[in-house]
BARO-829967 format. One record per residue (C-alpha): x, y negated, z negated; residue in three letters; residue number from 1. Coordinates in steps of 0.2 Angstrom, whole numbers, plus 5000, padded with zeros to 4 digits. Layout:
BEGIN
X,Y,Z,ALA,NUM
...
This chain:
BEGIN
5516,4866,4721,UNK,1
5515,4848,4721,UNK,2
5514,4839,4734,UNK,3
5525,4827,4746,UNK,4
5520,4808,4749,UNK,5
5521,4815,4767,UNK,6
5507,4826,4764,UNK,7
5497,4814,4752,UNK,8
5499,4802,4767,UNK,9
5495,4814,4780,UNK,10
5510,4813,4792,UNK,11
5525,4821,4796,UNK,12
5541,4815,4789,UNK,13
5549,4810,4805,UNK,14
5535,4795,4805,UNK,15
5538,4779,4807,UNK,16
5535,4763,4797,UNK,17
5519,4759,4809,UNK,18
5513,4778,4808,UNK,19
5515,4775,4786,UNK,20
5508,4759,4787,UNK,21
5492,4766,4797,UNK,22
5491,4780,4789,UNK,23
5491,4773,4772,UNK,24
5477,4763,4776,UNK,25
5463,4773,4784,UNK,26
5470,4784,4765,UNK,27
5466,4771,4760,UNK,28
5447,4768,4765,UNK,29
5442,4785,4760,UNK,30
5450,4788,4744,UNK,31
5447,4770,4736,UNK,32
5438,4772,4721,UNK,33
5426,4758,4725,UNK,34
5420,4763,4742,UNK,35
5416,4779,4735,UNK,36
5398,4782,4734,UNK,37
5401,4797,4722,UNK,38
5413,4794,4710,UNK,39
5421,4810,4704,UNK,40
5437,4811,4690,UNK,41
5451,4816,4701,UNK,42
5447,4800,4713,UNK,43
5458,4789,4704,UNK,44
5473,4800,4703,UNK,45
5472,4801,4723,UNK,46
5472,4783,4724,UNK,47
5488,4783,4714,UNK,48
5496,4794,4720,UNK,49
5493,4786,4737,UNK,50
5498,4771,4728,UNK,51
5515,4781,4722,UNK,52
5518,4787,4742,UNK,53
5515,4770,4749,UNK,54
5528,4761,4737,UNK,55
5541,4775,4741,UNK,56
5537,4779,4758,UNK,57
5536,4757,4764,UNK,58
5556,4755,4754,UNK,59
5568,4763,4769,UNK,60
5581,4765,4751,UNK,61
5568,4774,4742,UNK,62
5563,4783,4757,UNK,63
5580,4788,4759,UNK,64
5582,4792,4742,UNK,65
5567,4804,4743,UNK,66
5569,4811,4757,UNK,67
5589,4818,4750,UNK,68
5578,4823,4735,UNK,69
5569,4834,4744,UNK,70
5582,4843,4753,UNK,71
5592,4845,4736,UNK,72
5593,4866,4737,UNK,73
5584,4868,4750,UNK,74
5586,4872,4768,UNK,75
5570,4872,4775,UNK,76
5554,4861,4767,UNK,77
5539,4867,4772,UNK,78
5525,4853,4773,UNK,79
5504,4857,4771,UNK,80
5498,4844,4783,UNK,81
5481,4842,4790,UNK,82
5479,4853,4808,UNK,83
5499,4858,4803,UNK,84
5496,4873,4788,UNK,85
5511,4881,4784,UNK,86
5521,4873,4799,UNK,87
5542,4876,4795,UNK,88
5550,4860,4797,UNK,89
5569,4855,4798,UNK,90
5576,4843,4786,UNK,91
5576,4827,4790,UNK,92
5599,4820,4793,UNK,93
5599,4804,4781,UNK,94
5610,4792,4791,UNK,95
5616,4781,4780,UNK,96
5628,4768,4784,UNK,97
5643,4761,4778,UNK,98
5644,4742,4774,UNK,99
5657,4731,4783,UNK,100
5673,4730,4774,UNK,101
5674,4716,4766,UNK,102
5688,4718,4754,UNK,103
5702,4725,4770,UNK,104
5698,4711,4779,UNK,105
5699,4699,4765,UNK,106
5718,4709,4762,UNK,107
5722,4709,4780,UNK,108
5720,4691,4780,UNK,109
5730,4686,4765,UNK,110
5741,4696,4770,UNK,111
5743,4687,4788,UNK,112
5745,4672,4782,UNK,113
5760,4675,4768,UNK,114
5769,4683,4781,UNK,115
5768,4666,4791,UNK,116
5772,4657,4778,UNK,117
5789,4669,4775,UNK,118
5793,4668,4792,UNK,119
5791,4649,4794,UNK,120
5802,4646,4781,UNK,121
5815,4660,4784,UNK,122
5816,4654,4803,UNK,123
5831,4642,4808,UNK,124
5822,4624,4813,UNK,125
5818,4622,4832,UNK,126
5832,4612,4844,UNK,127
5825,4600,4851,UNK,128
5824,4604,4869,UNK,129
5835,4595,4885,UNK,130
5826,4584,4895,UNK,131
5811,4593,4908,UNK,132
5816,4581,4923,UNK,133
5796,4572,4916,UNK,134
5799,4554,4914,UNK,135
5786,4548,4897,UNK,136
5786,4534,4886,UNK,137
5801,4536,4875,UNK,138
5813,4546,4889,UNK,139
5830,4539,4892,UNK,140
5834,4537,4910,UNK,141
5847,4534,4921,UNK,142
5847,4526,4937,UNK,143
5854,4533,4952,UNK,144
5861,4523,4967,UNK,145
5845,4523,4976,UNK,146
5838,4513,4963,UNK,147
5827,4530,4956,UNK,148
5825,4533,4936,UNK,149
5830,4551,4932,UNK,150
5826,4556,4914,UNK,151
5843,4561,4903,UNK,152
5844,4568,4885,UNK,153
5845,4552,4872,UNK,154
5864,4558,4866,UNK,155
5871,4554,4885,UNK,156
5876,4536,4894,UNK,157
5859,4529,4897,UNK,158
5855,4514,4906,UNK,159
5838,4511,4895,UNK,160
5821,4520,4886,UNK,161
5806,4518,4898,UNK,162
5793,4512,4889,UNK,163
5778,4519,4901,UNK,164
5774,4528,4916,UNK,165
5763,4521,4928,UNK,166
5754,4523,4947,UNK,167
5761,4516,4961,UNK,168
5747,4504,4965,UNK,169
5750,4494,4948,UNK,170
5763,4485,4937,UNK,171
5776,4485,4924,UNK,172
5775,4473,4909,UNK,173
5784,4458,4913,UNK,174
5797,4462,4898,UNK,175
5802,4479,4905,UNK,176
5810,4483,4923,UNK,177
5801,4495,4937,UNK,178
5810,4509,4944,UNK,179
5803,4523,4955,UNK,180
5803,4540,4946,UNK,181
5813,4550,4954,UNK,182
5799,4567,4956,UNK,183
5789,4554,4961,UNK,184
5775,4554,4949,UNK,185
5776,4535,4948,UNK,186
5785,4519,4941,UNK,187
5795,4521,4925,UNK,188
5795,4504,4914,UNK,189
5811,4504,4906,UNK,190
5817,4493,4893,UNK,191
5835,4490,4896,UNK,192
5848,4494,4882,UNK,193
């Protein structure tokens, strides 16, 4: 029976990548033909087997494929590991993580963009909102009996248009008339009509 790569390195199938690396280095020092005083016909073959085991087990993808090939047609796999001869081990469950669904995300994003554009095209235009009572630049105002500026819709009769709203401690430009804001936010600088 052919030896598995795990048996060649002398590790369990559950060995971590670091354990495999250490086992390979130790075995390579022992097995390498240049380190042996006596060269036999098998030393080159043992080193080739060791290198092949290292190449497969050190690469995550190749190791997963190799583990799958060990499990095909077998419920239990026997590994002859020095010191543990004849011990049966359960097969290693292989967990394969899926790829991120980029295509699905792309399609969903594209459909969402098209839906937003279609809804924008098919919807009614927004009606301009009426005055909110807060005077800002461009607001149409009327002046009440207390000389306070009140915002009104520009399609109604109005005294003028506020150019800006300044603080109480500031002055309006000389070509505008100052009126106190009804909300108490400051002084409305009004261009009379």
